[in-house]
Every structure is written in C-alpha cells, then in structure tokens.
N, C-alpha and C positions, 0 to 999 in steps of 0.2 A: 166464241171460238168452239169448234167442234172437237170431240174427243177422237183420238186414234183408236185403232182396234185394241192395242195393248192396254191403253187406259180404260177402255170399256170392260175388258176382261178383269182388270184389277178391281174396278168398281163392283163388278158382279161378284167377285170373290169376297170382297169386304162385306157386301150386302148379304151374302150367304151366311156369314157369321154374325153380323150385327142385328139383322132383323129377327132371328130366333131369340137372341139375347134380349132384345127390346120386348118381344112378345111374352117371353117368360117373366120378365120384370114387371110388365103390366099385369099379368096374371097373378103374380105374387103380391103385388101392391094392392090391387082392387079386390081380388077374390079370396085370397088366402089370409090376408091381413098381415103379411110379413113386409111391412113398409120399408124397413131399412135395406133389406136384401133386394127387394123389388126396385126401389129407387136406384140402388147401386148398379143393377143390371141395365136399367134404362140409360143411366148416365154413361156407362161403359159402351153401350151400343151406339149412342149418339156420338161419343168421342171418337169411336172407330171410324165412323162415316166422315166426321169433320177432319180428322187427321188425313184420311185418304184424299179428301177434296183439296185441302189447302197446303199440305206438305208433300213435296215431290219425293224427297229422299230423307233418311234419318239425319243427314248432316245439314239439311236446310235450316232447321229450327235453331240450332246453336249459332249458325252463321247469321241469321236474321237478328237474333238477340244481340250478338256481339256488334253488329252493324249499328243497331239503334243505340247501344250504350256508347259506342265511339262517337256517334253524331251528337249525343247529349254532352259528353265530356269535352270533346275537342270541337271548338266552334271555329268556323271560317272567319278569317280577319275581314273586318268590314271595309268596304271600298271607301277610299278617301275622296271627298268631294273636291272637284277641281278648284272651287273658290277658296277652300281652306289651304290647298297646296300652293296656290298662287300667292296668298297672303304670307305664307311661311317663307317663301323664296325672297320676298322683298325685305 
C-alpha cells in the first residue's frame, strides 16, 4: 500500500531527526569510544523510525496493548458440538 503525501512528509520529518542521531551515535560508538552514549543515540534513532512506521497516533499503542490484554483475559466461549447438545437433550 502506498503512502499519502502527508505520510511521506511525516516520514521525511522523522528521518530528518533520526538519521543525524544515528550518524552521531555511530561516530561516538566507533570513532570516539563513547560506546554507551553512541549506542543510546543509535537506539533512539531507530526507535523514532519504527514508531513512525508502526504507530499512527499516540493513542494507538495503549489501545493495542489493552486489546491484547482483554483477548488474553477474556476468552470466547467455545462452540458446543451438536452431538453433545443432542445427547444432553435426551
């Protein structure tokens, strides 16, 4: 499925912030020896891109989590076999 113009602009804006953070993180990690801060910047940049790709609005994530919890806790009643229901009637 293609992206709309608005979605493309959003992705471009996220990439404008995420790619420099990733580049700075890689520079810190490999060239300067600051492994903790470098790895943190790379992770933050990747998370920015993933959040933009998979989450449409800030309210989607709690809704998805709540839906999965409800599905786990509340189970649908199983369908009764016709053979068992016939034997119970007799």
